[in-house]
FIVOMI-611166 format. One line per 8 residues: number of its first residue (from 0); for each residue x, y, z of C-alpha. Coordinates in nm, 2 decimals, padded with zeros to 4 digits. Layout:
N
NUM) X Y Z; ...
This chain:
189
0) -01.40 02.20 01.50; -01.03 02.19 01.60; -00.83 02.45 01.42; -00.49 02.39 01.60; -00.25 02.20 01.41; -00.15 01.85 01.51; 00.19 01.78 01.63; 00.36 01.57 01.35
8) 00.50 01.36 01.62; 00.17 01.25 01.75; 00.09 00.88 01.74; -00.14 00.77 01.46; -00.42 00.72 01.72; -00.38 01.07 01.83; -00.39 01.20 01.49; -00.71 01.00 01.41
16) -00.88 01.15 01.72; -00.78 01.49 01.61; -00.92 01.41 01.28; -01.25 01.28 01.40; -01.27 01.60 01.59; -01.26 01.80 01.28; -00.88 01.87 01.23; -00.81 01.82 00.85
24) -00.44 01.87 00.89; -00.44 01.54 01.10; -00.59 01.36 00.80; -00.32 01.50 00.58; -00.05 01.37 00.83; -00.22 01.03 00.84; -00.22 01.02 00.45; 00.14 01.11 00.45
32) 00.24 00.82 00.68; 00.02 00.55 00.54; 00.00 00.62 00.16; 00.35 00.50 00.10; 00.31 00.18 00.31; -00.01 00.09 00.17; 00.12 00.17 -00.21; 00.39 -00.09 -00.14
40) 00.14 -00.34 -00.01; -00.13 -00.30 -00.28; 00.12 -00.28 -00.56; 00.25 -00.64 -00.46; -00.09 -00.77 -00.47; -00.21 -00.60 -00.79; 00.11 -00.57 -00.99; 00.00 -00.22 -01.11
48) 00.09 00.09 -01.01; -00.22 00.26 -01.14; -00.45 00.00 -00.95; -00.24 00.03 -00.65; -00.28 00.42 -00.64; -00.64 00.37 -00.68; -00.70 00.12 -00.40; -00.50 00.37 -00.17
56) -00.73 00.66 -00.27; -01.03 00.44 -00.18; -00.88 00.33 00.14; -00.85 00.68 00.26; -01.21 00.75 00.12; -01.35 00.46 00.33; -01.13 00.57 00.62; -01.29 00.92 00.58
64) -01.65 00.78 00.56; -01.60 00.54 00.85; -01.39 00.78 01.07; -01.67 00.79 01.32; -01.67 00.41 01.36; -01.31 00.39 01.47; -01.30 00.25 01.82; -01.12 00.47 02.04
72) -00.84 00.30 02.21; -00.79 00.08 01.92; -00.47 00.06 01.70; -00.52 00.24 01.36; -00.26 00.07 01.16; -00.45 -00.27 01.17; -00.79 -00.10 01.08; -00.63 00.10 00.77
80) -00.46 -00.22 00.64; -00.77 -00.41 00.68; -00.96 -00.16 00.47; -00.69 -00.18 00.20; -00.68 -00.55 00.21; -01.05 -00.57 00.18; -01.04 -00.35 -00.12; -00.77 -00.57 -00.29
88) -00.98 -00.87 -00.23; -01.30 -00.69 -00.36; -01.09 -00.59 -00.69; -00.99 -00.96 -00.75; -01.34 -01.08 -00.69; -01.49 -00.84 -00.93; -01.21 -00.93 -01.18; -01.29 -01.30 -01.13
96) -01.66 -01.25 -01.20; -01.58 -01.08 -01.52; -01.35 -01.37 -01.66; -01.14 -01.14 -01.87; -00.82 -01.28 -02.03; -00.53 -01.02 -02.07; -00.34 -01.05 -02.40; -00.05 -00.87 -02.25
104) 00.24 -01.02 -02.07; 00.32 -00.86 -01.74; 00.69 -00.74 -01.80; 00.72 -00.49 -01.52; 00.97 -00.59 -01.26; 01.01 -00.45 -00.92; 01.16 -00.09 -00.97; 01.47 -00.18 -00.75
112) 01.55 -00.49 -00.97; 01.71 -00.28 -01.21; 02.00 -00.19 -00.97; 02.05 -00.53 -00.81; 02.35 -00.75 -00.93; 02.22 -01.02 -01.18; 02.23 -01.31 -00.92; 02.03 -01.11 -00.69
120) 01.78 -01.03 -00.97; 01.75 -01.39 -01.05; 01.67 -01.50 -00.69; 01.41 -01.21 -00.66; 01.26 -01.33 -00.98; 01.24 -01.71 -00.85; 01.09 -01.59 -00.52; 00.84 -01.36 -00.69
128) 00.73 -01.67 -00.91; 00.72 -01.90 -00.62; 00.50 -01.66 -00.42; 00.26 -01.63 -00.74; 00.21 -02.01 -00.70; 00.09 -01.99 -00.33; -00.29 -01.96 -00.26; -00.40 -01.62 -00.21
136) -00.46 -01.66 00.15; -00.11 -01.79 00.22; 00.06 -01.53 -00.01; -00.12 -01.26 00.19; -00.01 -01.38 00.52; 00.37 -01.41 00.38; 00.35 -01.07 00.24; 00.21 -00.93 00.56
144) 00.41 -01.12 00.81; 00.76 -01.14 00.61; 00.77 -00.83 00.40; 00.56 -00.60 00.61; 00.72 -00.75 00.93; 00.38 -00.74 01.10; 00.34 -00.99 01.42; 00.10 -01.26 01.36
152) -00.18 -01.12 01.59; -00.19 -00.80 01.36; -00.19 -01.02 01.05; -00.49 -01.21 01.19; -00.69 -00.89 01.24; -00.60 -00.76 00.88; -00.69 -01.09 00.71; -00.99 -01.13 00.96
160) -00.91 -01.49 01.10; -00.75 -01.62 01.42; -00.39 -01.60 01.50; -00.37 -01.97 01.50; -00.50 -01.99 01.14; -00.23 -01.72 01.04; 00.03 -01.93 01.19; -00.09 -02.24 01.01
168) -00.12 -02.05 00.69; 00.23 -01.92 00.72; 00.39 -02.25 00.81; 00.22 -02.41 00.49; 00.34 -02.13 00.29; 00.70 -02.13 00.40; 00.71 -02.51 00.34; 00.57 -02.48 00.00
176) 00.80 -02.18 -00.10; 01.09 -02.41 00.02; 00.99 -02.68 -00.20; 00.91 -02.46 -00.51; 01.25 -02.29 -00.46; 01.46 -02.59 -00.42; 01.29 -02.77 -00.70; 01.36 -02.46 -00.92
184) 01.72 -02.42 -00.83; 01.77 -02.80 -00.90; 01.57 -02.75 -01.23; 01.31 -03.03 -01.14; 01.03 -02.89 -01.31
Protein backbone atom coordinates (compact mmCIF):
# COMPACT_ATOMS: atom_id res chain seq x y z
CA UNK A 1 0.00 0.00 0.00
CA UNK A 2 1.42 3.36 -1.05
CA UNK A 3 1.68 5.80 1.85
CA UNK A 4 3.58 8.68 0.26
CA UNK A 5 1.25 11.54 -0.65
CA UNK A 6 0.70 11.99 -4.38
CA UNK A 7 1.82 15.14 -6.12
CA UNK A 8 -1.21 17.43 -6.70
CA UNK A 9 0.28 18.27 -10.12
CA UNK A 10 0.15 14.62 -11.16
CA UNK A 11 -1.92 13.74 -14.20
CA UNK A 12 -5.30 12.11 -13.70
CA UNK A 13 -3.84 8.85 -14.93
CA UNK A 14 -0.92 9.02 -12.46
CA UNK A 15 -3.36 9.67 -9.63
CA UNK A 16 -5.49 6.72 -10.74
CA UNK A 17 -2.39 4.50 -10.79
CA UNK A 18 -1.56 5.65 -7.26
CA UNK A 19 -5.14 5.00 -6.14
CA UNK A 20 -5.14 1.52 -7.66
CA UNK A 21 -1.89 0.98 -5.73
CA UNK A 22 -3.72 1.79 -2.48
CA UNK A 23 -3.11 5.52 -2.07
CA UNK A 24 -6.36 7.00 -0.69
CA UNK A 25 -5.05 10.55 -0.99
CA UNK A 26 -4.93 10.08 -4.77
CA UNK A 27 -8.65 9.26 -4.72
CA UNK A 28 -9.35 12.45 -2.76
CA UNK A 29 -7.46 14.50 -5.35
CA UNK A 30 -9.37 12.82 -8.19
CA UNK A 31 -12.63 13.56 -6.41
CA UNK A 32 -11.66 17.22 -5.98
CA UNK A 33 -10.84 17.46 -9.71
CA UNK A 34 -13.83 15.63 -11.10
CA UNK A 35 -16.71 16.28 -8.71
CA UNK A 36 -17.31 19.88 -9.90
CA UNK A 37 -17.09 18.86 -13.57
CA UNK A 38 -19.46 15.92 -13.11
CA UNK A 39 -21.83 18.01 -11.02
CA UNK A 40 -22.19 20.61 -13.80
CA UNK A 41 -22.67 17.91 -16.41
CA UNK A 42 -25.25 15.88 -14.48
CA UNK A 43 -27.10 18.99 -13.28
CA UNK A 44 -27.80 19.93 -16.90
CA UNK A 45 -29.20 16.47 -17.61
CA UNK A 46 -31.19 16.05 -14.43
CA UNK A 47 -32.26 19.61 -13.58
CA UNK A 48 -31.92 18.78 -9.90
CA UNK A 49 -29.02 19.56 -7.60
CA UNK A 50 -29.94 16.70 -5.29
CA UNK A 51 -30.10 14.09 -8.09
CA UNK A 52 -26.91 15.45 -9.65
CA UNK A 53 -25.05 15.12 -6.34
CA UNK A 54 -26.36 11.58 -5.96
CA UNK A 55 -25.17 10.64 -9.47
CA UNK A 56 -21.73 12.14 -8.75
CA UNK A 57 -21.48 10.06 -5.56
CA UNK A 58 -22.57 6.94 -7.43
CA UNK A 59 -19.99 7.70 -10.12
CA UNK A 60 -17.22 7.66 -7.54
CA UNK A 61 -18.61 4.50 -5.90
CA UNK A 62 -18.52 2.83 -9.31
CA UNK A 63 -15.04 4.19 -10.00
CA UNK A 64 -13.91 2.73 -6.68
CA UNK A 65 -15.54 -0.63 -7.39
CA UNK A 66 -14.12 -0.84 -10.91
CA UNK A 67 -10.71 0.71 -10.19
CA UNK A 68 -8.91 -2.53 -11.01
CA UNK A 69 -10.68 -2.65 -14.39
CA UNK A 70 -9.17 0.67 -15.44
CA UNK A 71 -6.88 0.01 -18.40
CA UNK A 72 -3.43 1.37 -17.75
CA UNK A 73 -2.39 3.75 -20.49
CA UNK A 74 -5.99 4.86 -21.08
CA UNK A 75 -7.28 8.35 -20.41
CA UNK A 76 -9.24 8.64 -17.16
CA UNK A 77 -11.56 11.52 -18.12
CA UNK A 78 -13.62 9.66 -20.78
CA UNK A 79 -13.89 6.65 -18.47
CA UNK A 80 -15.24 8.74 -15.57
CA UNK A 81 -17.57 10.73 -17.83
CA UNK A 82 -18.91 7.51 -19.33
CA UNK A 83 -19.68 6.15 -15.86
CA UNK A 84 -21.57 9.34 -14.98
CA UNK A 85 -23.50 9.48 -18.25
CA UNK A 86 -24.46 5.81 -17.94
CA UNK A 87 -25.83 6.54 -14.48
CA UNK A 88 -27.83 9.50 -15.84
CA UNK A 89 -29.26 7.28 -18.61
CA UNK A 90 -30.03 4.59 -16.04
CA UNK A 91 -31.90 7.17 -13.94
CA UNK A 92 -34.06 8.24 -16.89
CA UNK A 93 -34.78 4.63 -17.92
CA UNK A 94 -35.95 3.82 -14.39
CA UNK A 95 -38.04 6.98 -14.23
CA UNK A 96 -39.60 6.25 -17.64
CA UNK A 97 -40.60 2.76 -16.50
CA UNK A 98 -42.37 4.21 -13.45
CA UNK A 99 -44.48 6.58 -15.59
CA UNK A 100 -44.87 9.18 -12.87
CA UNK A 101 -46.28 12.61 -13.53
CA UNK A 102 -44.92 15.54 -11.59
CA UNK A 103 -47.41 18.11 -10.39
CA UNK A 104 -44.66 20.63 -9.72
CA UNK A 105 -43.45 23.09 -12.30
CA UNK A 106 -39.69 23.32 -12.70
CA UNK A 107 -39.02 26.94 -11.84
CA UNK A 108 -35.36 26.55 -10.97
CA UNK A 109 -33.19 28.56 -13.34
CA UNK A 110 -29.48 28.27 -13.83
CA UNK A 111 -27.81 29.89 -10.80
CA UNK A 112 -25.88 32.39 -12.87
CA UNK A 113 -29.05 33.60 -14.66
CA UNK A 114 -29.94 35.86 -11.71
CA UNK A 115 -26.93 38.02 -12.41
CA UNK A 116 -27.30 38.26 -16.18
CA UNK A 117 -28.73 41.25 -18.00
CA UNK A 118 -32.34 40.66 -19.03
CA UNK A 119 -31.57 40.12 -22.72
CA UNK A 120 -28.96 37.46 -21.95
CA UNK A 121 -31.37 35.77 -19.54
CA UNK A 122 -34.00 35.63 -22.28
CA UNK A 123 -31.55 34.19 -24.81
CA UNK A 124 -30.38 31.65 -22.26
CA UNK A 125 -33.99 30.65 -21.58
CA UNK A 126 -34.72 30.27 -25.33
CA UNK A 127 -31.62 28.12 -25.80
CA UNK A 128 -32.51 25.98 -22.78
CA UNK A 129 -36.05 25.45 -24.12
CA UNK A 130 -34.72 24.61 -27.60
CA UNK A 131 -32.24 22.10 -26.13
CA UNK A 132 -35.08 20.41 -24.25
CA UNK A 133 -36.88 19.81 -27.56
CA UNK A 134 -33.94 17.87 -29.00
CA UNK A 135 -33.85 14.08 -28.79
CA UNK A 136 -31.78 12.95 -25.80
CA UNK A 137 -29.01 11.51 -27.98
CA UNK A 138 -28.56 14.82 -29.81
CA UNK A 139 -28.83 16.95 -26.66
CA UNK A 140 -26.20 14.80 -24.96
CA UNK A 141 -23.75 15.30 -27.84
CA UNK A 142 -24.32 19.08 -27.89
CA UNK A 143 -23.81 19.36 -24.15
CA UNK A 144 -20.59 17.36 -24.20
CA UNK A 145 -19.18 18.93 -27.37
CA UNK A 146 -20.31 22.54 -27.04
CA UNK A 147 -20.72 23.14 -23.31
CA UNK A 148 -18.04 20.77 -22.03
CA UNK A 149 -15.78 21.50 -25.05
CA UNK A 150 -14.98 17.83 -25.59
CA UNK A 151 -13.59 16.71 -28.96
CA UNK A 152 -15.87 14.49 -31.03
CA UNK A 153 -13.64 11.45 -30.44
CA UNK A 154 -14.01 11.79 -26.66
CA UNK A 155 -17.77 12.40 -26.95
CA UNK A 156 -18.01 9.19 -28.99
CA UNK A 157 -16.27 7.25 -26.23
CA UNK A 158 -18.54 8.74 -23.57
CA UNK A 159 -21.83 8.08 -25.40
CA UNK A 160 -20.68 4.70 -26.69
CA UNK A 161 -20.86 5.20 -30.45
CA UNK A 162 -18.60 6.04 -33.37
CA UNK A 163 -17.13 9.46 -33.98
CA UNK A 164 -18.99 9.64 -37.29
CA UNK A 165 -22.32 9.00 -35.57
CA UNK A 166 -21.51 11.73 -33.04
CA UNK A 167 -20.73 14.19 -35.84
CA UNK A 168 -24.03 13.36 -37.56
CA UNK A 169 -25.97 13.82 -34.31
CA UNK A 170 -24.21 17.12 -33.67
CA UNK A 171 -24.89 18.38 -37.21
CA UNK A 172 -28.57 17.48 -36.96
CA UNK A 173 -28.85 18.97 -33.49
CA UNK A 174 -27.21 22.25 -34.48
CA UNK A 175 -29.49 22.51 -37.53
CA UNK A 176 -32.59 21.79 -35.41
CA UNK A 177 -31.49 24.27 -32.74
CA UNK A 178 -31.02 26.95 -35.38
CA UNK A 179 -34.52 26.32 -36.76
CA UNK A 180 -36.08 26.32 -33.30
CA UNK A 181 -34.32 29.51 -32.23
CA UNK A 182 -35.08 31.38 -35.48
CA UNK A 183 -38.75 30.42 -35.34
CA UNK A 184 -38.91 31.41 -31.64
CA UNK A 185 -37.33 34.80 -32.30
CA UNK A 186 -39.73 35.43 -35.21
CA UNK A 187 -42.62 34.19 -33.08
CA UNK A 188 -43.61 31.49 -35.60
CA UNK A 189 -44.89 28.97 -33.13
